[in-house]
MDAnalysis code that builds the backbone (N, CA, C; Angstrom):
import MDAnalysis as mda
import numpy as np

u = mda.Universe.empty(441, n_residues=147, atom_resindex=np.repeat(np.arange(147), 3), trajectory=True)
u.add_TopologyAttr("name", ["N", "CA", "C"] * 147)
u.add_TopologyAttr("resid", np.arange(1, 148))
u.add_TopologyAttr("resname", ["MET", "PHE", "GLU", "ASN", "ILE", "TYR", "GLU", "ALA", "GLU", "SER", "ALA", "ILE", "GLN", "GLY", "LEU", "ILE", "LYS", "ASN", "ASP", "ASN", "ASN", "CYS", "SER", "ALA", "HIS", "PHE", "GLN", "TYR", "VAL", "CYS", "GLU", "SER", "GLU", "LYS", "TYR", "ARG", "SER", "ALA", "VAL", "LEU", "SER", "ALA", "GLU", "PHE", "VAL", "ASN", "VAL", "ASP", "LEU", "VAL", "THR", "TYR", "ASN", "PRO", "GLU", "HIS", "LYS", "THR", "HIS", "PHE", "LEU", "LEU", "HIS", "THR", "MET", "GLY", "ALA", "LYS", "THR", "LYS", "ILE", "GLY", "ALA", "LEU", "ASN", "ALA", "LEU", "TYR", "ASP", "HIS", "ILE", "TYR", "LYS", "LEU", "LYS", "GLU", "THR", "LEU", "LYS", "ASP", "ASN", "LYS", "ASN", "GLY", "TYR", "LEU", "ASN", "TYR", "THR", "ILE", "GLU", "TRP", "GLY", "ASN", "LYS", "THR", "ASP", "SER", "LYS", "THR", "ARG", "PHE", "SER", "SER", "PHE", "TYR", "GLY", "GLU", "ASP", "LEU", "ASP", "GLU", "ILE", "ILE", "ARG", "LYS", "PHE", "TYR", "TYR", "GLY", "LYS", "THR", "LYS", "GLN", "SER", "LEU", "ASN", "ILE", "PHE", "SER", "ILE", "LYS", "LEU", "ASN", "PRO", "ILE", "SER"])
u.atoms.positions = np.array([
    [57.264, -147.501, -62.213],
    [57.700, -146.712, -63.332],
    [56.663, -147.272, -64.283],
    [57.016, -147.268, -65.653],
    [56.050, -147.433, -67.058],
    [56.095, -148.986, -67.110],
    [54.852, -149.426, -67.687],
    [54.839, -150.855, -67.960],
    [54.910, -151.379, -69.251],
    [54.645, -150.117, -70.178],
    [54.814, -150.680, -71.642],
    [55.661, -149.342, -72.294],
    [56.215, -149.828, -73.281],
    [57.028, -148.999, -73.998],
    [56.230, -147.633, -74.665],
    [54.993, -147.802, -75.029],
    [54.592, -146.580, -75.620],
    [54.270, -145.658, -74.580],
    [53.784, -146.059, -73.191],
    [53.716, -145.036, -72.143],
    [54.923, -144.406, -71.821],
    [56.037, -145.198, -71.933],
    [57.481, -144.839, -71.469],
    [57.735, -143.579, -72.733],
    [57.823, -143.982, -73.936],
    [58.022, -143.286, -75.049],
    [57.273, -141.846, -74.864],
    [55.980, -141.851, -74.525],
    [55.161, -140.787, -74.714],
    [55.530, -139.769, -73.597],
    [55.949, -140.238, -72.263],
    [56.501, -139.594, -71.061],
    [57.836, -138.786, -71.665],
    [58.789, -139.629, -72.382],
    [59.880, -138.852, -72.558],
    [59.855, -137.789, -73.527],
    [58.819, -138.411, -74.614],
    [58.640, -137.125, -75.611],
    [58.048, -135.896, -75.043],
    [57.468, -135.910, -74.027],
    [56.639, -134.822, -73.297],
    [57.831, -134.033, -72.586],
    [58.875, -134.857, -71.900],
    [59.808, -133.976, -71.295],
    [60.650, -133.445, -72.132],
    [60.880, -133.800, -73.442],
    [61.723, -133.210, -74.434],
    [60.954, -131.896, -74.856],
    [59.791, -132.299, -75.496],
    [58.828, -131.064, -76.022],
    [58.859, -129.934, -74.915],
    [58.447, -130.323, -73.531],
    [58.611, -129.006, -72.651],
    [59.511, -128.386, -72.717],
    [60.759, -129.078, -72.569],
    [62.209, -128.621, -72.421],
    [62.415, -127.464, -73.431],
    [62.439, -128.031, -74.796],
    [63.187, -127.451, -75.930],
    [62.374, -127.298, -77.245],
    [60.944, -127.649, -77.208],
    [59.968, -127.818, -78.246],
    [60.677, -128.679, -79.352],
    [61.437, -129.706, -79.027],
    [61.933, -130.654, -80.103],
    [61.173, -131.887, -79.944],
    [61.112, -132.661, -80.904],
    [60.342, -133.889, -80.962],
    [61.592, -135.012, -80.517],
    [60.943, -136.148, -79.799],
    [61.724, -137.197, -79.532],
    [61.442, -138.371, -80.186],
    [62.722, -139.251, -80.563],
    [62.536, -140.452, -81.131],
    [63.468, -141.456, -80.739],
    [63.139, -142.825, -81.034],
    [63.589, -143.888, -80.363],
    [64.210, -145.049, -81.264],
    [65.571, -145.274, -81.219],
    [66.081, -146.165, -81.995],
    [66.538, -147.458, -81.190],
    [66.004, -148.689, -81.363],
    [66.461, -149.981, -80.570],
    [67.530, -150.625, -81.273],
    [68.466, -151.133, -80.473],
    [69.314, -151.992, -81.069],
    [69.525, -153.141, -79.989],
    [69.182, -154.522, -80.340],
    [69.093, -155.514, -79.502],
    [70.436, -156.503, -79.703],
    [71.255, -156.638, -78.858],
    [72.289, -157.329, -79.228],
    [72.450, -158.635, -78.198],
    [72.984, -159.659, -78.495],
    [73.161, -160.737, -77.883],
    [74.331, -160.563, -77.100],
    [74.316, -160.649, -75.837],
    [75.633, -160.357, -74.982],
    [75.778, -161.502, -74.425],
    [77.051, -162.019, -74.887],
    [77.635, -163.574, -74.331],
    [78.862, -163.196, -73.155],
    [78.679, -164.077, -72.193],
    [79.560, -163.883, -71.061],
    [80.568, -164.823, -71.198],
    [81.701, -164.617, -70.549],
    [82.695, -165.596, -70.867],
    [82.354, -167.221, -70.537],
    [81.331, -167.405, -69.605],
    [81.132, -168.619, -69.344],
    [80.020, -168.906, -70.509],
    [80.084, -170.137, -71.223],
    [79.236, -170.619, -72.218],
    [77.799, -170.821, -71.794],
    [77.625, -170.872, -70.549],
    [76.362, -171.267, -70.028],
    [75.338, -169.865, -69.886],
    [76.094, -168.868, -69.667],
    [75.224, -167.611, -69.468],
    [75.285, -166.888, -70.458],
    [73.846, -166.408, -71.133],
    [73.968, -165.494, -72.149],
    [72.663, -164.600, -71.925],
    [72.496, -163.467, -72.349],
    [71.369, -162.607, -72.206],
    [71.237, -161.616, -73.316],
    [69.840, -161.246, -73.706],
    [69.675, -160.113, -74.640],
    [70.109, -158.857, -73.888],
    [70.304, -157.972, -74.510],
    [70.677, -156.574, -74.063],
    [70.145, -155.375, -75.284],
    [69.384, -154.691, -74.491],
    [68.718, -153.519, -75.567],
    [69.201, -152.225, -75.142],
    [69.903, -151.542, -76.369],
    [70.340, -150.165, -76.268],
    [69.394, -149.413, -76.967],
    [68.820, -148.164, -76.543],
    [67.809, -147.293, -76.975],
    [68.637, -145.973, -77.148],
    [68.767, -145.539, -78.470],
    [69.250, -144.134, -78.606],
    [68.052, -143.146, -78.617],
    [68.122, -142.133, -78.002],
    [67.096, -140.919, -77.931],
    [67.754, -139.910, -78.681],
    [66.942, -139.864, -79.995],
    [67.273, -138.597, -80.831],
    [66.162, -137.586, -80.820],
    [66.643, -136.325, -80.778],
    [65.935, -135.180, -80.778],
    [65.859, -134.539, -82.233],
    [64.611, -134.252, -82.626],
    [64.537, -133.369, -83.674],
    [64.151, -131.970, -83.683],
    [65.092, -131.031, -84.227],
    [64.422, -129.386, -83.862],
    [63.896, -129.270, -85.136],
    [62.377, -128.798, -85.235],
    [61.947, -128.315, -86.554],
    [62.406, -126.936, -86.940],
    [62.897, -126.034, -85.878],
    [63.453, -124.905, -86.295],
    [64.642, -125.029, -87.436],
    [65.561, -125.902, -87.226],
    [66.835, -125.892, -88.142],
    [66.611, -127.352, -88.777],
    [65.658, -128.247, -88.525],
    [65.417, -129.474, -89.367],
    [66.585, -130.146, -89.071],
    [67.008, -130.510, -87.890],
    [68.131, -131.320, -87.844],
    [67.948, -132.113, -86.512],
    [68.581, -133.365, -86.591],
    [68.504, -134.540, -85.338],
    [69.753, -134.372, -84.725],
    [69.849, -134.884, -83.401],
    [70.976, -135.230, -82.807],
    [70.734, -136.349, -81.734],
    [71.658, -136.873, -81.512],
    [71.655, -137.894, -80.340],
    [71.707, -137.072, -79.076],
    [70.737, -137.327, -78.161],
    [70.861, -136.853, -76.784],
    [71.450, -138.014, -76.063],
    [70.881, -139.037, -75.989],
    [71.741, -140.112, -74.924],
    [71.204, -141.510, -75.308],
    [72.153, -142.437, -74.897],
    [71.895, -143.935, -75.177],
    [71.703, -144.404, -73.721],
    [70.784, -145.233, -73.770],
    [70.736, -146.285, -72.268],
    [70.418, -147.496, -72.789],
    [71.110, -148.462, -71.967],
    [70.989, -149.912, -72.254],
    [70.425, -150.547, -71.185],
    [69.785, -151.773, -71.191],
    [69.038, -152.745, -70.208],
    [68.612, -153.931, -70.849],
    [68.308, -155.008, -70.037],
    [67.978, -156.226, -70.856],
    [66.803, -156.238, -71.404],
    [65.837, -155.330, -71.217],
    [64.600, -155.024, -71.983],
    [64.495, -153.667, -72.396],
    [63.512, -153.645, -73.368],
    [63.311, -152.253, -74.117],
    [62.596, -151.348, -72.918],
    [61.633, -152.040, -72.185],
    [61.054, -151.154, -70.910],
    [61.887, -150.936, -69.982],
    [62.860, -151.756, -69.681],
    [63.934, -151.373, -68.725],
    [64.958, -150.110, -69.148],
    [65.238, -150.287, -70.424],
    [66.128, -149.117, -71.183],
    [65.271, -147.999, -71.161],
    [63.914, -147.827, -71.440],
    [63.260, -146.612, -71.382],
    [62.937, -146.007, -69.799],
    [62.910, -146.931, -69.115],
    [62.502, -146.447, -67.712],
    [63.797, -145.724, -67.254],
    [65.015, -146.348, -67.392],
    [66.262, -145.847, -67.189],
    [66.481, -144.246, -67.714],
    [66.015, -144.376, -69.175],
    [66.223, -143.068, -70.044],
    [65.480, -142.004, -69.386],
    [64.073, -142.438, -69.052],
    [63.189, -141.395, -68.319],
    [63.727, -140.744, -67.282],
    [64.386, -141.725, -66.163],
    [65.034, -141.174, -65.089],
    [65.882, -140.097, -65.310],
    [66.884, -140.616, -66.248],
    [68.103, -139.782, -66.764],
    [67.620, -138.661, -67.209],
    [66.774, -138.494, -68.133],
    [66.404, -137.278, -68.617],
    [65.549, -136.304, -67.879],
    [64.491, -137.050, -66.870],
    [63.982, -136.286, -65.879],
    [65.026, -135.417, -64.742],
    [66.167, -136.439, -64.581],
    [67.143, -135.656, -63.465],
    [68.134, -134.800, -64.278],
    [68.087, -134.817, -65.234],
    [69.150, -134.298, -66.045],
    [69.754, -132.789, -65.802],
    [68.987, -131.914, -65.801],
    [69.244, -130.514, -65.332],
    [69.826, -130.537, -63.979],
    [69.497, -131.006, -62.963],
    [69.938, -131.287, -61.532],
    [71.450, -131.887, -61.780],
    [71.325, -133.006, -62.378],
    [72.684, -133.856, -62.592],
    [73.654, -132.744, -63.349],
    [73.519, -132.091, -64.393],
    [74.437, -131.248, -64.826],
    [74.810, -130.188, -63.839],
    [73.937, -129.614, -62.926],
    [74.492, -128.577, -62.203],
    [75.587, -129.314, -61.148],
    [75.585, -130.343, -60.756],
    [76.597, -131.079, -59.807],
    [77.947, -131.222, -60.762],
    [78.983, -130.441, -60.099],
    [80.143, -130.441, -60.727],
    [81.112, -131.646, -60.989],
    [80.452, -132.726, -60.051],
    [81.158, -133.973, -60.130],
    [80.414, -135.179, -60.611],
    [79.638, -134.833, -61.754],
    [78.804, -135.367, -62.617],
    [79.513, -136.532, -63.416],
    [80.618, -136.091, -63.847],
    [81.376, -136.806, -64.893],
    [81.035, -136.296, -66.337],
    [80.090, -135.267, -66.498],
    [79.692, -134.997, -67.872],
    [80.239, -133.531, -67.932],
    [80.756, -133.396, -69.363],
    [81.357, -132.114, -69.647],
    [80.114, -131.340, -70.573],
    [80.001, -130.228, -70.712],
    [79.081, -129.632, -71.538],
    [79.857, -128.566, -72.435],
    [79.363, -128.926, -73.687],
    [80.118, -128.057, -74.828],
    [78.859, -127.273, -75.778],
    [79.246, -126.265, -76.305],
    [78.622, -125.771, -77.315],
    [79.305, -125.768, -78.581],
    [78.549, -126.330, -79.620],
    [79.014, -126.345, -81.055],
    [78.506, -125.257, -81.818],
    [79.126, -124.368, -82.584],
    [78.874, -123.309, -83.546],
    [78.961, -124.379, -84.851],
    [77.641, -124.155, -85.530],
    [77.822, -125.174, -86.734],
    [77.005, -124.486, -87.801],
    [77.126, -124.953, -89.028],
    [76.357, -124.514, -90.046],
    [75.665, -125.556, -91.184],
    [74.635, -125.612, -91.896],
    [73.975, -126.576, -92.620],
    [74.684, -126.205, -93.906],
    [74.938, -127.329, -94.882],
    [75.574, -127.010, -96.072],
    [74.706, -126.333, -97.222],
    [73.220, -126.397, -96.681],
    [72.308, -125.988, -97.673],
    [71.832, -124.543, -97.334],
    [72.329, -123.885, -96.391],
    [72.045, -122.524, -96.080],
    [73.065, -121.656, -95.614],
    [73.201, -120.314, -95.273],
    [74.325, -119.834, -94.580],
    [73.990, -119.347, -93.134],
    [73.166, -120.025, -92.422],
    [72.952, -119.483, -91.097],
    [73.800, -120.451, -90.261],
    [74.214, -119.652, -89.248],
    [75.105, -120.134, -88.083],
    [74.434, -120.290, -86.960],
    [74.538, -121.675, -86.436],
    [73.666, -121.958, -85.262],
    [74.436, -122.364, -84.206],
    [73.820, -122.439, -83.105],
    [74.503, -123.205, -81.735],
    [73.669, -124.127, -81.049],
    [74.478, -125.245, -80.616],
    [73.616, -126.268, -80.089],
    [74.582, -126.762, -78.870],
    [73.983, -127.107, -77.781],
    [74.695, -127.554, -76.542],
    [74.597, -129.031, -76.531],
    [75.781, -129.757, -75.960],
    [75.713, -131.111, -76.001],
    [76.363, -131.393, -74.572],
    [76.024, -132.727, -73.883],
    [76.693, -132.833, -72.669],
    [77.372, -134.529, -73.034],
    [78.432, -134.670, -72.163],
    [78.989, -135.884, -72.492],
    [80.297, -136.279, -71.757],
    [80.872, -137.461, -71.910],
    [81.895, -137.896, -71.057],
    [83.362, -137.175, -71.751],
    [83.352, -136.939, -73.047],
    [84.545, -136.481, -73.615],
    [84.050, -135.936, -75.006],
    [84.962, -135.423, -75.745],
    [84.712, -134.729, -77.047],
    [84.388, -135.819, -78.025],
    [85.101, -136.788, -77.944],
    [84.550, -137.965, -78.990],
    [83.093, -138.198, -78.896],
    [82.512, -138.175, -77.663],
    [81.160, -138.533, -77.528],
    [80.517, -137.358, -78.156],
    [80.635, -135.986, -77.824],
    [80.178, -134.989, -78.472],
    [79.956, -134.878, -79.858],
    [81.161, -135.267, -80.519],
    [81.011, -135.181, -82.046],
    [80.317, -136.426, -82.448],
    [80.108, -137.725, -81.642],
    [79.138, -138.661, -82.036],
    [77.682, -138.328, -82.058],
    [77.750, -137.740, -81.052],
    [76.161, -137.099, -80.761],
    [75.821, -136.124, -82.042],
    [76.703, -135.264, -82.147],
    [76.422, -134.104, -83.258],
    [75.947, -135.022, -84.644],
    [76.826, -135.889, -85.187],
    [76.817, -136.376, -86.525],
    [76.153, -137.690, -86.510],
    [75.384, -138.047, -85.660],
    [74.440, -139.216, -85.472],
    [73.598, -139.084, -86.464],
    [73.736, -140.284, -87.397],
    [72.876, -140.469, -88.479],
    [73.084, -139.256, -89.601],
    [74.234, -138.628, -89.659],
    [74.489, -137.929, -90.899],
    [76.030, -138.079, -90.993],
    [76.286, -137.477, -92.413],
    [77.657, -137.711, -92.863],
    [78.355, -136.285, -92.317],
    [79.665, -136.507, -92.267],
    [80.443, -135.307, -91.951],
    [80.159, -134.151, -92.970],
    [79.911, -134.575, -94.323],
    [79.853, -133.532, -95.202],
    [78.525, -132.748, -95.299],
    [77.475, -133.265, -94.228],
    [76.328, -132.373, -94.354],
    [76.363, -131.302, -93.571],
    [77.064, -131.165, -92.592],
    [77.039, -130.167, -91.723],
    [78.554, -129.624, -91.590],
    [78.878, -128.315, -91.261],
    [79.981, -127.699, -90.932],
    [80.106, -127.342, -89.501],
    [81.092, -127.863, -88.837],
    [81.495, -127.366, -87.489],
    [82.375, -126.128, -87.539],
    [82.070, -125.171, -87.156],
    [82.892, -123.805, -87.085],
    [83.826, -123.876, -85.688],
    [83.033, -124.086, -84.723],
    [83.793, -124.030, -83.218],
    [83.197, -125.042, -82.381],
    [84.033, -125.533, -81.517],
    [83.552, -126.350, -80.386],
    [84.015, -125.593, -78.866],
    [83.118, -125.390, -78.134],
    [83.630, -124.605, -76.996],
    [83.099, -125.250, -75.760],
    [84.064, -125.766, -74.745],
    [84.027, -126.414, -73.357],
    [83.478, -125.309, -72.586],
    [82.251, -125.629, -72.149],
    [81.615, -124.515, -71.281],
    [82.106, -124.560, -69.867],
    [82.067, -123.401, -69.165],
    [82.772, -123.410, -67.897],
    [81.842, -124.229, -66.924],
    [82.459, -124.795, -66.005],
    [81.670, -125.411, -64.852],
    [81.374, -124.506, -63.949],
    [79.909, -124.329, -63.695],
    [79.201, -123.228, -62.817],
    [79.192, -123.986, -61.504],
])
């Protein structure tokens, strides 16, 4: 896989751009993960993959991946995104697919965005990532049928 974060980020950005013409951005959070034994401790890195749609000027969280290193998290994230369409076709993948009908408070356009996640709470978290609930209106949330 990738040996440096810039190569990995570029590859992930390419996957996103080719799929839906959005840009991809990365937020890293390093946490000190302490185990029950006082002897063992390790760093843990979460990377949030955020997409930005220039058409409606809004960003959403696509997925979060964690590993012991940034490059490890990015490699796992690339693998996840690369396989995502095939994964979502498998009815036993553990993910639900929702469509959210929403609007921005600054204009009157109604928009539709699709999200996948393990539950509705995760979908709402992805939708409002980095935003306040006052900035966007959700008109409806629809669970899409499993095909």
